[in-house]
C-alpha positions, 0 to 999 in steps of 0.5 A, spaced: 914 388 337 910 382 337 915 376 339 911 370 338 909 366 332 902 364 328 902 359 324 905 360 319 910 364 319 917 363 317 924 365 320 926 373 317 930 373 312 937 374 314 939 382 314 944 385 308 949 388 308 952 394 307 955 390 300 949 386 299 944 390 300 947 394 293 948 389 290 941 387 289 939 394 287 944 393 281 941 385 280 935 388 280 937 393 275 936 399 279 939 406 281 939 409 288 938 415 284 931 412 281 929 409 287 929 415 289 924 418 285 920 413 285 920 413 292 920 420 293 927 421 297 934 423 296 938 419 293 944 421 297 940 420 304 939 412 301 945 411 300 948 412 308 941 407 308 945 401 305 951 403 308 948 403 314 949 394 316 944 396 323 939 399 318 932 397 321 929 390 316 923 394 312 928 397 307 932 391 306 924 388 304 922 394 300 929 392 297 927 385 295 922 387 294 923 392 287 919 390 281 927 388 276 926 393 272 933 388 269 928 383 267 923 389 263 918 389 269 
């Protein structure tokens, strides 16, 4: 992975802690079961990912990018 910054790049967001990851899921109105159905993976696997503080950043990005079901999106 390249470490050079391009013009307009922003610093990466801080990695979510396991508690923050779970809180973001709930805040957006999702459950691991619903996400698993949407992404075609098991809720059990998603819970393991959530509990891993060293998970790849793309998981945090994916959770942050979920539509907000609590607002009906």
